[in-house]
N, C-alpha and C positions, 0 to 999 in steps of 0.2 A: 708593137713593141709589148712585152709583157711588162708588167709593174711589179716590183720586189719593194718590201719593206725591209731596212737595216738598221739596226739598232746599233750605234757606235757611242761606247764608252773612252773618254779621252781625257787623257791628261796632258792634252797640248804636245805630244811628242811628236809621233808620226800619223796622226790621225787626219790631218788635212790632205797627205797624200795617199793615204787609204781612200778617203772620199772621192779625192779625185779619179784614182784608179776605177773605182764602181763607177764613177759619172762618165766615163770614156766607153763604157760598155754600148756595143752597137746591138745588143739584142734585150736588153732590158733599161727602163724607165725606172729610175732609183728613187725612193722616198727616203730620207734619212730622219733616224729618231735620235738626235743627239743629246747626251746626258755628258757634260764635260765641267773641269773644275772651273772655267771662266769662257768669257764670250770670245771664243777665238773668230775672228772676223770672217776668216773662209769658211771655216764651219758653219758660222752662221748665218750665212748667205747661203749656203747649200741645204739646210736643214729644213724639213717640213715641221718638224716639232722641236724645239730645243729646250733644254733645262741645264741651267748652271747650279752645280752641287760642289761646293769649293773644297770639302774633305771627300769627294767620292764614296760617302757612305753606303755601303753594299745593300742596306734595308730601303734607303730612297732611291737606290737605281733599279732595285727589284720591284718596287711600286711602280716605278716610271715604266718598266717593261711589261708590267702586268697590265698598265693601264690602256696600252698600244698594243698587247700582245697578239690580239686578231689579225693586226696589220703588219706585223714584223714576221719575217721570212727566218731569218736570223741574226746574230750579233756578233761584234769584234770589238776588240779593246787593243787599244795601243800602250796600255801601262801593266807591267808586270806585278803591281801591288793587287789588282784585280785578279790576275791569274791564281798568284800565289796565296791569297786569301781565300779562294775558292767560288771566285765569281761565276764561273761555269757552272759548278755544283748546284747552287743558289738558284741561279736565273731560269735554269732548266727544271729544278725540282718544283719552285714556287711561282713561277710566271709563264713556263712552258715554251720558252723562247730557247732554241738552238744556239749555242755559242761555239765559234770556231776557235777553240783554244783546248790546252789540256785540262786534264781537271786538276784538283789540288793534288792527288796522289801522285801525279806526275811532273808537278811544277817544282823541279829540282833546283832551281836558280834560289830558293827560300833559304837554302843552307850550303855554304861552300863546303862544310863539313862533311854533309851527306852526299854531296857531289863525290867528294874523294873518294868514300865508301863505295859508292856506286860503281865508279871506274874500277875501283880494286876487284868488282865483282864480275863486269861485264867487258872490260878492255883494261887490264892493269898495264900494257904498254903504252897507255895516253899518259897515263900518270908521272908526273914527277915525284922524288921523294918529298915526303911531307908528314906533318907530326899535328896533331890536333890538342889544343890546350882549353880545357874546361873548366872556368872557376869553382864550380861545383867539386872538383876535384883535388882542390887546393886550399890549404888552410890560410896561406898568405901569398900574395903576389913574388914575393922574393924566391921562393920555392919554385914558382912556374918560370921565372927568369932564368934560374939556376938550370932546368930542364932544356929550356930554349938553347941557351949556350952549350950544354953538353952535345945537344941533338946538331946543334948547327957548328960542332966543330970541326967535321969532316967534310964540309960544305962551303964551296968558294963563296958564295953567295946565298942571301935569303930574301924572301918576299913574305910580308905579314899582310894578312889579311883579315877583317873582321867577318864573323860567321854569316851575319846577314847582309843582303844586297846592300852595298853603298855606291854604286855607280860611280868607283873610281875614288869617292872620298875614302880618308880611312885606311887606303892601300900604303904600305910602305915597300919600297925596292931600295935593296941594297945598292949603293953606289948613287942613290938620288935623295931619298928621305934622310937617310943615315949612309955614314961610312964605316964606323969606330963599332966595336963591340958595345961600348958603353951607349951610343946612340941607339943603337939598335934594342937595346935594353928599355931604354928611355922611352922608345917608340912604342913597343910591345906594349908597355905599362898601360899607356893611354888609350892602346886598344881593348886591353884585356880587362880593364875597368868597367868596360861597356857589356862584356860577353865573353862567349867562346871564340877562340882565335884559331887560324889555320897559318901554320907556318909552313912555307913551301921552298923547295930548291929552284934558285932562279935560273931558268933556261936560256941559254944563249942563242939566238936565231931571229928569225923574222916573222912577224905576226900577220895572220888573216884572220878573215870570220868566214864561218862556215853555216849557211841554215840548210834545214830540209824540212819539207813538209809531208804530212803523211793523215791516211784517212783511218789510221788506228792498224792500216794491214800493209799497204803498201810503202815505201820509203823514197822521197822524191827531191834529190839533192837540187839546190839552188846555186846559180854561179857564185863563185868566191870573191869576198869583198874583203875591203880593208879600212879600220876605220882609225883616227887620229885622236888619241887620248888627251895628249899634252896640250896645254894651252898655247905656246908660243912656236913659232917657226921653227925648224932643226930639231923637234922634239925637246923643246925646253921648257921651263915653267912646271905648273902643277898640273896633277892628275884631275882630268874634269871628266863628264859625261860623253865628251866626245866634241871634237870642234869641225868635224866632216869626214868623208868617206870617199871610195871609188871602187867601182868594177870596170875589168877590161872588156873589150868587145868579145874576147873570148872567154870562155868559164873558169877560167883561173887567172891568176895574176902574173904579172912580167916577169918576178922573180922566182916563180913556181912552174916546173916543167909539165908537160903534159903527163909523164909517166907517173909524177909526183900528185898531180891533181885526180889521177885514176888511184892510185893508191889511197887516197884520203878518201874519196868515195866508196871505194870496197870495204876500208876498214870502219867507217862511221857506218855505213849500211849494216855489215855485220855485227856490230856491236849494239845496233838500234834492234836488230831481231833477237839479241839474246835479251836485251832490256824489255822487249814486248811479249816474248815467250811465244809459245803455240797460239795458231789462230788470230782472231782479231781482237783488237783492244780498244774499243771505242773512247776510251779515257785518253788515249795518245792519236789527237787528232787537230790540225792546225798546224803551227808552226813547231814544231814538237822538238827542234833543238836550235840555238844559235849558239855555237862554239867558238872561244877564241882559241885559236890556234897559235903554236908557235912552231915553226918549222925549221929544223935543226941540223939539216943537211944528212941525218940518217933517220929518217922518220919525223913525227910530229908528237907534240904531247899536247892535251887540252888544258889551258890557262883556267877557264872556267865556263859552265854550262847555263844558259839562259833558256826559259820557257816561253818566248815570244821572238819577234823580231827586232832585230836591232834598230835603236831611235833615228839612226841616221842610215845605217847600211840597207834597212828595209825600204827607204825611199830608194836608193841606187836599183832595187830588184823590182819595185814598182812601177818605176818611170822607163824600164826595159822590159816589161811583161809583154809578150806577145799575144798570149790567150787572155780572154775575156776573165776579168778577177771574179766577177759574179759566178760564171760559170765554174770556175776554181773552188770556190768557196762550197757551191753545190756539191761539186764532186767529192770533196772533202767529207761534207755531210754525209751523203748517200754512199760510202765506201767504193767510190769507182775512180779515185786518183792514182791513174797510173803513171802519169807525167805530166810535166807542166813545160811549157814553150816561152823562151825568152829570146828576144831579138839580138843580134850580133852589133850591139851597140854599147860603147863605154859611156859611163854616167859618173860625174863627179858632184857631190855635195860640199858646199863651203857653205859653214853656219855663222851667220853675223850675230854677234855676242854683244852684250854690254860690256864696258871695260873691267868692270868687278867681276865678272864670271871669269875673266883671264886670271886675275888677280888675286882671287879668293874673297871677295868682298862680303858684305853682310847678306842676312837673308833675304833683305828687303830692298836691296841695291837694284839700280836700274831706274824704273817709275818715270821715264820720258816718252816723248813723242816719238814715234816712227812712222813715216811716210813710205808706203810700197807701190803708191801711185806709179812711179816710172818704171819701177820692177815689173809690174802687172801688164804696163803696155808692152813691153819687151816679150813678155808670154803671149800677148794677143798677136802682135805681128808674126812672131815666130814660134808656134805653139810645139813645133817639133824637135825645138833646139834649147829651149828654156823652162824653167817651172821654179815658180816661187810659192813655199808653202810657210806660213805662219806658223810658230811654235809658240814660244812663251809670250805670246803678244794678246792683248785683250782689247775690246771696243768700250770705250769709258767715255760717256758724253760726246758721241761723235767720233772720239781720236782714239787712235791704236796707240797703246801704252807699252812699252816692254816691262817686262818681271825681271827677275834676278838672272833666269836661266837663258838659254839658248833663244834667241828673237824669232830668227828666219832662215830657213834651210833655202839658199839660192843653188839651183840645179842646172847643170850645164850638160847636155847629151851630142855625143858625136861619133864618127866613124873610127874615130881611135880616141886614148886618154887625153893626148895633149889640147886636141881640139874640144873637149867636154871641160877641160880646166880652165882653159881661156873664157869659155863661154859663161861657166860657173862664176868666175872672176867678174865679169862683164856685169852678170845679174845682182851680185854681192853689193858693187861699187854703184849700181842704179838705185839702191835703198838709200833713204835719207832718215839722216838722225847718227847720234853719236857712237857708233859700233865698230866693233873691231872684228878681223877675222883672220886665219892663218891663210898666207900667200903661197904656201909651199905644198898643199895638199895635192897630191898626184905628179906634183911638179918633177921635170926631167932628172934635176941632181939629185932629187930625193930617189926616185927608182933607179937611178944608176948606182947610188950607193947603195942601195938595199940588194940588189941584182949582185955587186961585188963582195958585199957580205956572205951572201948565200953560196958564190962560187968557191969561197975562202974555207966555209964551213964543208963544202961538200969535199 
């Protein structure tokens, strides 16, 4: 087997799944050079060299990459912060390490306002009605609120978003975070006080997530996934960064027909080519888009675009990847990515989280021990059916300690969604600690309800 050195920049989101996917290579023996915000137990065990950089400072990461640059073939990150701040640009220029991601120029998730303006240029049919509110253009917030009310007058329901990425936090949805005009204005004031705001028409439908890879020339779609942003069963509670996700054995979801899937792939591919322009754009390589789609029954809208893989949805894709992930990355880097094969298999991710994550508790909530020994044994006994990936979990004095965010991703795999879901829940229940999770992710009742909703919309 050929040896390959891989730099991993980790915020402890999907990095353990990324490392696991590389480790399963049948062609390459991987050496991992890991720099991350804390000592993730999975990543630390797999690393040849490991460094903890709590703030993931780009200067420190660059020096780390330069120190081991002669042994590193390429790098990849699980955090949008690295991508948006120009991590690829810096490491390639100063450390000579190729990074599998877009450059800062194409990191569109850095601004929701810029996303809307981009879609107006390359795919206006994707865009819901929207208006951008910039504090620079207003002498006082009262005038901005007045303009919001005037714009929203003919719109049934409104979504209010901060311009900067907020991972669900700070987003207000009409009918949930506010119900009256006064409550809408109050919510808007809170977001506007922190910077630019994007107000959008609330689109009725069902959500999915669409990922695409590219080498700067070719556009390669991945199977459709769906994540669950709300904290509680039945889509109740606060918006979070995600409580779990799933993909079907087919490349599309149960409530999306094959013709709709094909229409999405065509439309997204066409928009990508308009975005890219003529020839090859090396800046557009890696996971070039992770779009949150809303299927309306008469086409779809893009709710937001991200410049990296979804924190839980990428796990669905990596756990059902048929191609060697090391080869996929090499093909991205050398411009020969004409396709990626995925197994016809369902994957369900259930995130086990501290109670405070569901309730919106404090930044330092959590801080208790979590034991994944039983869960790891389940994986050892049935490696084709289960996966356990520590997320916001750190090794401290020999103990695995939970932070404030998602602690562990419990993955179930199966020939269909229900069998994968049952295994995902079994894996979650095998984790020892005061953690919580949603029990309805990819559940039958949930999928039936969404299918019925789509039928009504059609």
